[in-house]
Structure formats: C-alpha cells, structure tokens
N, C-alpha and C positions, 0 to 999 in steps of 0.2 A: 299634305294632300295636294295633288296637282289641280290646275285650273280645269282641266278636262273632267276630272273626277267630280269636282264641285259642280260643274255644269250638268253632268249626268245626274247627280243627286237632285239638283234643282228641277231638272226635267221630269224625273220620276215623281217627285213630290207634287209638282203642279199637275201632271197628267192624272195622278191618283185623286187629287183634290177636284179636278175638273170632272172626272167620271162620276164621282160621288155627287157633286153639286148638280150636274146636268141630269143625272138619273133621278135625283130627288125633286128638283125644281122644274125641269122641262118635260121629262118623259111622261109623267102622269097627265100633263096638260096639253101635250102637243096636238092631239087629235082635235080638241075643242078650239085651240088657237088656229089650227089649219082651217077649220070650218068657219071661224070668225074672220079669217084673213087678217089677223092682228095679234100682237103680243101685248100684254099689259106693260105700261111704263115702269111699274114696280120691278119687273124682271131685271132691269139693268141695275137698279139699286141693290137688289139681292146678289147679283153677280159681283158687284163692287164690294159689298160687305164680306163676301167670301174670298176677296183678294184676287179675283180672276180677271179684272179689267186692267188693261195697260200695264202688264207686269214688268215690261222692260223700261218703263219710265224711271227717272232717277228717284232714289229713296227719299230725297228731300220733299217730294210731292206726295209722299204716302204710299208710293208703289214699292215693288220688291227689288227693283234695280237689276233685273235679270238680263240675259241676252235677248235679242229679238226672236231667237228660235223658240223661246218659251211662249211668246205671244202667238207665233205660228203654230205651235203645238196645241194651243187652245182652239184655234181655227180647225185644226185637224180633228180634234176630239168631237167637236160639234158636227163636223161633216161626216165623220165615220158613223155617228149615231143616227144619221139621216135628218139632221136639223139644218138643212141647207140654207133656208131663209135666215135663220138666226145667225148662222156662220157668216153670212154676208154682212149683216148688220154689225156683228162683232168686229169683223175685219175692217169695216169703214171706221168704226170708233177707235179701236185699239191699235190697228196696224197701219192706219193712214192718217186720220186727223190728229191723233196724239203725237205721232212723230213729226208731222208738219209743224205743229206748235213748238215741240221740244227743240227741233233742229233750227227753226227759222224765227221763232217768236222772241220778243223782247223779254227781259227778266220779269217785267210786270205782267205780260200776257201769260207767261209760263206759270207764274205764281198764282194768278187768278183762275186760270182754266184747268190746268193739269190736275190739281187736287180734286176738283169737282168731277173730272172725267174718271179718275181712279176710283172714286166712291160710287160712280154712277149717277150722281146728282146732276151732271151735265152730260147729255148724249150728243155725240158729234155727227156731223154730216159733211160731205164734200160736194159742192155744187159747181160742176164744170159743164156738164152737158146741157145744151139748149135745143129747142125745136129744130134749128138749122145748123147745129154744130154738135155732132156726136163724137166720133173718133177724131174728127178734124177740129181740135181745140183752137186752132188758129182762126177759126171762123166765128169766134165768140162775139156777140153783139152787146151783151150787158155792159154798162159803162158806169164809171164813177168820176164825178167832176168835183174839183176843189171849190170850196166856198168858205173863205177865211181859214179857220183852223179845222174845218170839217170837210168831209166828203159827202156828196149826195149820190146815192146808188140807185140806178134804175135798170130794169130788165127782168128776165124770167129764166128759170132753169127747169129742166124736165128729167124724169127718171132718177130722182134723187133718193138714194137709199137712206133710211132713217129720217126722211124728210118730214113725216107727220109728227114725229116725237122729238126731233132734234132741238137742243137748247143753244147750240153753237154751230154755226155753219161757215165753213171755209168757202168763200165765193171768189170765182175768177171774173174779173171785169176789165174792160178796156179803160186805161187811164191816159193814153197818148194816142188819139185816133189817127188812123192811117198808117200805123207802124206794125199792125198785126201782132205777132207774138212778142215783138220787142216793145210793145206798148201795153202789155198786159200786167196787171197787178193782182195780188191776193188780199182779201180782207177777212177778218174775223167778225162775223155778223151775229150779234146777240138776237135770238129769236123773239125777244120781248120788245124790240124796238118798233116804234110806230112806222107804218109803211111796209112792214114785212108781213106777208100772208102766205097761206098754203091753199092750194087747190084741193079738189077732192082726191082721195086716195086712188092711185092708179091700180086697177085690178089686172093681175097677170095670170098666165097659165100655170105658173109654178112659183116657188119661193113665197108662198102666201104669208109666212111669218116674217117676211122682210117688208116693212112698210115702205112704199115707194110713192113719191109725191112730186107735184109740180110746185115750184116756189116762185113767188112774185115779190119784186122790190119796187115800190112806188115812192120815189123821193125819200128813201131811207137815209136819215142823217147819221153819219158815222163819225165818231171822234177821230182825230188825227192818229191816235194810237191804235186804231182798228186795223191799220195797214200791217200785213204779215210779211216780214222781210222788207227788202228794198222796193221802192216804187219802180214799176216797169220791169221787175225781175220775176214776175209771177210764172212766166213760161219756163224760165230756168229752174225755178223751184219745183215745178211740176215734173220736168224731165229728170231732175235729181231724185225725186221720190218714186217715180214710176217703177223702177226695178223692184222696190219693196212691195208695191201694190200688186205687181204681177206675180211675185213670189207667193204672196198670200193667196192669190187665186189658184196658183199651182198647188198649194197646200190643200185647198178645198177639193180640187179635182182628184188628186191622188188618194186622199183619205176617203172621199165619198165613194170612189171606185172600190177601194178596199172594203168599205162597209157593205156595199151592194153585193160584192162577191161573197162575203161572209154569210149573209142571209140567204143567198142563192144556194150555196153549198148545203146549208141546213135544210133548205126546202127539198132539194133533189134527193137527199138521203131518206126523206120521209114519204114524199109523194109517190104513189104507185100508178103504173099504167101498163096494161097488157101483162099483168101478173108479176111485174118486177118494179123496183124503184126506178125513177127517172135517171138517177145517177148510175144505173147499171148499163144504160145505153151508150154505145161507143160515141155517138154524136155529142151527147152531153159531156162525156169525159174529155173528148178532144176540145170541145168549145171552152170548157172551164180551164183546161190547160193553157189554151191560147190567151184567155183573159188574164190568168194569173201571171203569165209571162210578160204581157204588155204592161200590166200594172207594175211589176217588179222593175222593168227597165225604166219606166217613168219615175218610180220612187227613187231609183239610184241617181237619176239626173236631178231630181228635186233636192235630194239630200246634198248633192254636190253644190248646187246653187245656193242652198241655205248656208252651208259652211262658207262659201265664197262671200256671201253678204255679211256674215259675221266678221270676216276679215276685212271688210270694206272693199272687196274685189269683184262684186257681181256686176258684170257689164250689161249694158242695155241690150246688146245682141243676145246674150245668153238668157236674159230675162224674157225677151220676146220669144225665143225658141222654146223656153220652158212653158210659157203660157199657151203657145200654139200646140205643142205636143201633148201636154197634160189634159187640156180641155177637149181636144179632139178625141183623145183616148177615153176620157171620162164618158162622153156622150156615146161613143161606139160600144164600149164594153158594158155599160149599163143597159143599153139596148139589147145586147146579147143575153145579159142576165134576165131581163124582163121576159124575153122570149121563152126561157126555160120554165117560167111560171104558167105559161099558156094563158088562157082567158083570165085566170085569177090575177095575173100581172097587170091587167088593164083596169082593175078595180081599186078603189081607194082603201079597201079592206087590208090590202097587203102593202107594207112599206116600200116595196120595190117601185111601186108607181110614183111615190113621192121622190125617191132618188132620181127617177127618170125625168119628171117634169122640172125638178129643181136644177138639173144639169144643163138644160138647154141654153140658158142665159149666159153660161160661162164662156161660150164661144163668141159672145157679143160684148159684154161690158169689160172695162179695162183695156179696150182696144180689140176690135174684131179679129178673128183668125186671118182674114184677108189683109188687114193692116199689119199684123205680126209677120206675115209672109213678105210683105213689102219691106218692112224694116230689116228683116234678115237678108233679103236680096240686096238691099242698098249697101250693106257692109261688104258684100262680095263684088257688086257690080257698079256701085255708085248710082246716082240718079240717072234715069234714062234721058 
C-alpha cells in the first residue's frame, strides 16, 4: 500500500471519528455553552480520550503519529459544523502549542508536556499579544530576567485563547533588552506557578465557546529548563511556526464557509416567499453559484498549501496569501449566506448567525489582513 493510500485511510478514519465524537459530545451542548460563553474543562479530556487531540504528535507520547493534515482536518470538521470558537481553541492547543514543544522543546519538556496534551490533561495556550503589541510582536514588553539558575518573568498578555483554562502557556518575553526581536525568548509557563494569574474572561461578539483571557505574570519564578528553544531565538521560532498557524486559520475559514453554504442551500430549498421557494429566485441561484465558486477556489489553494506544508515547503509568502484570501472570503460569503435567511439570519435561533459572528475575528488574529497584505507586498517590492 502506498504512503498516499495510508494517509487517505488515516484521514477518512479520523474524520469519521471526529464527526461522531463532535456530534455526540458537542452538538447537544453547543447552545447552552454558547449562552454560558464557556465550555467545560472536561471537554478537552473527552476529546483526548477519543484520540482526537494532537494526532500528528509522535507515537511515543501517546499520539497517533499522523501527518499535520489530520490535525488540520479536525479543525475543518469543527469549523464545518459551526463550532468556530471550539475550533480556535483546538487549533491553539493541537496545531500551535504542541508543535512548538515538539519542534523546539528539550527531551524533558516533550516527555513531560506532550503526553498530557494528547490526553487533554494539559490544555495549551500561546501568549504573544500584549495591550501595546498585537500584530507587531516586536513591540513585546513582557520580560524575563536571570536570577541564578532561574528566570523571573513579569508582564501581561491579552486576547489569549484558552487563557482561562490553560495548564501550560507558551510565553514570549524580552530577555535581552534593547534588541527587539533579537532579544526575545519563549518560555513554557506552568499555570500553577506562584505569580501567574488570569484576569476576567474577555467577552467577545463571537466565538463564545473560545475562552479568551488577559494573563498576568508578577515575579513568576521559572526554572532554567522552562526556556523553550535557545535564548533570544524566540522570534525565529515564532516566524518558523507562523506558516502552520496561518494554515490552520485557513482551514477554519474554508471549512466554515463550506458549512455555512450547506445550511443555506438547505434553507432556501424549504423557505417560501411569493408562492415559491427562495431557491427558485434567480438572485438566490446566482448568489449561491458565486459563493460556491469562491469557496472552491480558496479550497484549492488551501489544499495546495497543506500539501506544501506536509512536504516542508510552505513559504511564509504563500501562508500569508492563504490567510488573507480565505479569511476575507469567509467573512464575505457568510454575509451573503446570512442575507438569504432574511430576518431569521439575524436571530440566534438559526446557526447561520453563529457562523457570521464567529468569522469576523479571522481577519484579525494570526496577523491582520492588512499585515498579510504588507507581507505579500514585501516579497514583491521589498521594504519601502
């Protein structure tokens, strides 16, 4: 059997497992969780027990040892079903934090944290953004100072996905003041350490099932082995991992758009106005044709980028274009879909409204659309 056939079998198996698990564990509860603006911590252990967390981590840590595309497929399935907030939390945990540790962590760090992340006993978060440093990660002010064999971490982070529930947080901090990006390091911060605290949960207009928090570090003492990768190489690590992060966001965008189109087609086939179904009107038919075409084009580019990543060939330029194109498409086509629901689309009774509000943040986190345009332009024109 060829490697491609084995990969396809893995993909089919995991997608089937995911659909069953998400239908059983999430679907019956999604409305109450949306209303509560929170998911129970136990959800992550349940997904871990089902073998759905961090599937592409090495088998020695209890994972399935698949390709990264299986992890991306899990993000797709959550997004397609309209669970945008959970998809974001899953992406941070399985598609970002786990690979950070696997690729750059020491043997001890990998042995300690990855098995817990696979089972869901440790939930991961990534803490880069600060009140004065969003897309501009070079403006980070949080700092870590050596004290003997330890580091003392101070600062704060904001808009941190999984922040309220996280057990392990990858934190970016300045370790060589005055050198900006070249003086930035990453640390693995255990959320039980003294001096670590969380602010109130940040309420958002969408993605209510993605807990978002402000984190504070007040003289947090970190052991020397809390350093992730080499000292002052944090920015390099972040840039290395950004293509995968943006690929994951692209997975959310394309799959969510596909899910929104699916429920819209079902709706316009049933809903009647002026004596005929909405789907019989030429405007509806043309609009849906345009939406399907835009999604298909973005799906093709996404699949191309996912295959490139699997070969170790996804460029930062293509990852930026992917995020820009898919997230702009997602917001625009879901807006078109909601319009076809009329007034009902603006009510929480219909899932299309959740697709709509969950989409908006996609153009912001992981690097705004404006930053993506600048990155792509730089590859053509250089810095102005």
